[in-house]
PAGUMAR-630819 format. One record per residue (C-alpha): residue number from 1; residue in three letters; y, x, z. Coordinates in steps of 0.25 Angstrom, whole numbers, padded with zeros to 4 digits. Each point is the difference from the previous one (the first is absolute). Layout:
PAGUMAR-630819
    k    r      Y      X      Z
  NUM  ala      Y      X      Z
...
//
This chain:
PAGUMAR-630819
    k    r      Y      X      Z
    1  met   0462   0157  -0324
    2  leu   0007   0014   0003
    3  glu   0006   0002   0013
    4  val   0012   0008   0000
    5  met   0008   0008   0011
    6  val   0015   0003  -0004
    7  asn   0005   0013   0006
    8  gly   0015  -0001   0002
    9  cys   0000  -0015   0000
   10  ser   0013  -0002   0006
   11  gly   0008   0008  -0010
   12  lys   0006  -0005  -0013
   13  met  -0011   0004  -0009
   14  gly  -0011  -0004   0010
   15  gln   0005  -0014   0001
   16  ile   0000  -0001  -0015
   17  val  -0014   0005   0000
   18  cys  -0004  -0010   0011
   19  asp   0006  -0011  -0008
   20  leu  -0008   0004  -0012
   21  val  -0013   0001   0007
   22  glu   0002  -0014   0006
   23  gln   0003  -0005  -0014
   24  asn  -0013   0005  -0005
   25  glu  -0012  -0009   0001
   26  gly  -0010   0012   0000
   27  leu   0007   0007   0012
   28  val   0002  -0003   0014
   29  leu   0010   0007   0009
   30  lys  -0009   0004   0011
   31  cys   0011   0008   0008
   32  gly   0012   0009   0000
   33  phe   0004   0013   0006
   34  asp   0014   0005   0003
   35  lys   0007   0007   0011
   36  asn   0011  -0010   0000
   37  val  -0007  -0014   0003
   38  thr   0012  -0009  -0002
   39  gly   0000  -0015  -0003
   40  glu  -0012  -0009  -0001
   41  phe  -0012   0002  -0009
   42  ala  -0011  -0010  -0004
   43  phe  -0010   0012   0002
   44  pro  -0002   0010   0011
   45  val   0009   0012  -0001
   46  phe  -0003   0013   0008
   47  asp   0010   0011   0004
   48  lys  -0010   0010   0005
   49  ile  -0013   0005  -0007
   50  glu  -0009  -0002   0013
   51  lys   0005  -0014   0001
   52  ile  -0006  -0004  -0014
   53  thr  -0011  -0010   0002
   54  glu  -0002  -0005  -0015
   55  lys  -0007   0008  -0011
   56  pro   0005  -0003  -0014
   57  asp  -0007   0003  -0013
   58  ile   0012   0008  -0005
   59  ile   0014   0005   0005
   60  ile   0012  -0001  -0008
   61  asp   0011   0010   0005
   62  phe   0015  -0001  -0002
   63  ser   0005   0007   0011
   64  val   0005   0014   0004
   65  pro  -0008   0013   0000
   66  val  -0003   0001   0015
   67  ala  -0005  -0015  -0001
   68  thr  -0008   0003  -0012
   69  leu  -0007   0012   0007
   70  ala  -0003  -0008   0012
   71  ile  -0006  -0012  -0007
   72  leu  -0008   0010  -0009
   73  glu  -0007   0005   0013
   74  tyr  -0004  -0014   0003
   75  ala  -0004  -0002  -0015
   76  ile  -0009   0012   0001
   77  ser  -0006  -0003   0013
   78  asn  -0003  -0014  -0005
   79  his  -0004   0003  -0014
   80  ile   0011  -0009  -0006
   81  pro   0006   0003  -0014
   82  ile   0015   0001   0000
   83  val   0011  -0002  -0011
   84  ile   0012   0009   0004
   85  ala   0014  -0003  -0006
   86  thr   0008   0008   0010
   87  thr   0009   0011  -0005
   88  gly   0006   0013   0007
   89  phe  -0013   0008   0003
   90  thr   0001   0014   0003
   91  thr  -0009   0010  -0008
   92  glu  -0009   0001   0012
   93  glu  -0001  -0015   0002
   94  glu  -0004  -0001  -0015
   95  lys  -0011   0009   0003
   96  ile  -0005  -0008   0011
   97  ile   0000  -0012  -0008
   98  glu  -0007   0007  -0011
   99  glu  -0011   0005   0010
  100  tyr  -0002  -0014   0006
  101  ser  -0002  -0005  -0014
  102  lys  -0013   0007   0000
  103  lys  -0004  -0009   0011
  104  ile   0005  -0014  -0004
  105  pro   0006  -0006  -0012
  106  ile   0015   0002  -0001
  107  phe   0009  -0005  -0011
  108  lys   0014   0007   0002
  109  ser   0012  -0002  -0009
  110  ala   0015   0003   0003
  111  asn   0004  -0012  -0008
  112  met  -0008  -0013  -0002
  113  ser   0010  -0006  -0010
  114  tyr  -0005  -0005  -0013
  115  asp   0013   0003  -0006
  116  ile  -0001   0015   0004
  117  met  -0014   0001  -0005
  118  ile   0005  -0005  -0014
  119  met   0012   0010   0001
  120  lys  -0009   0012   0003
  121  lys  -0009  -0004  -0012
  122  leu   0012  -0001  -0009
  123  leu   0005   0014   0005
  124  gln  -0013   0007  -0002
  125  trp   0000  -0005  -0014
  126  leu   0015   0003  -0002
  127  ala   0001   0014   0007
  128  pro  -0006   0008  -0011
  129  leu   0009  -0006  -0010
  130  leu   0012   0004   0008
  131  glu  -0003   0015   0003
  132  asp   0014   0005  -0003
  133  thr   0007  -0011   0007
  134  asp   0007   0002   0014
  135  ile  -0003  -0013   0008
  136  glu   0003  -0002   0015
  137  ile  -0008  -0011   0008
  138  thr   0006  -0004   0013
  139  glu  -0008  -0008   0010
  140  thr   0005  -0012   0007
  141  his  -0005  -0010   0009
  142  his   0004  -0013   0007
  143  asn   0009   0002   0012
  144  arg  -0011  -0003   0010
  145  lys  -0010   0011  -0004
  146  ile  -0002   0009   0012
  147  asp  -0002   0013  -0008
  148  ser   0009  -0002  -0012
  149  pro   0000   0008  -0008
  150  ser  -0015   0002   0002
  151  arg  -0004   0014   0004
  152  asn  -0012   0007  -0006
  153  cys  -0003  -0010  -0011
  154  ser   0001   0010  -0011
  155  asn  -0015  -0001  -0004
  156  ala   0000  -0016   0000
  157  cys   0014  -0005  -0003
//
C-alpha cells in the first residue's frame, strides 16, 4: 500500500487527486498540505511544513509554484519522491527543481491529461508533413485555473 500526500489538497485539482487516491485500492491518502485548510477532511491536512507529522511514500503536487518549492524542501529533507503537476514556474524555479531531481525522484509534467499526451504525439507525427503551413495554437483552461494561461510551459505543453 503506497501512502500519498497531496500538496494543494484544497484546490480544484487537489480535491480530484484526493478522490482518485481514495478510490485506488493500492493507495492510501496519508495526509494533505495546503495553506488554505478549509472544510473537513478524512485525513490530516497541514498548513505549515513544520507541522507535518506524517511521512508519506510519495507526494503528488497540484498547487502553485511557491507551494511546490516549499513541499519540495520537505521532500528533499525526508527523501520522498514527488510528482509535480504544477505550472507557472520561473526559469530559476525550473533550475531548482532540476537540481533537486539529482537528490530525489521527481516526475514533472505541465499537463497530466491523457488527451493532451495523445495530441502531442499526433502533432509530432503531423508537424513535418505541414512544413509550409501557418497554424496558430491558442491555450485555454477551465475558468478556475489560477495561472491561466500557463506561464513558462513552452517546453512541456
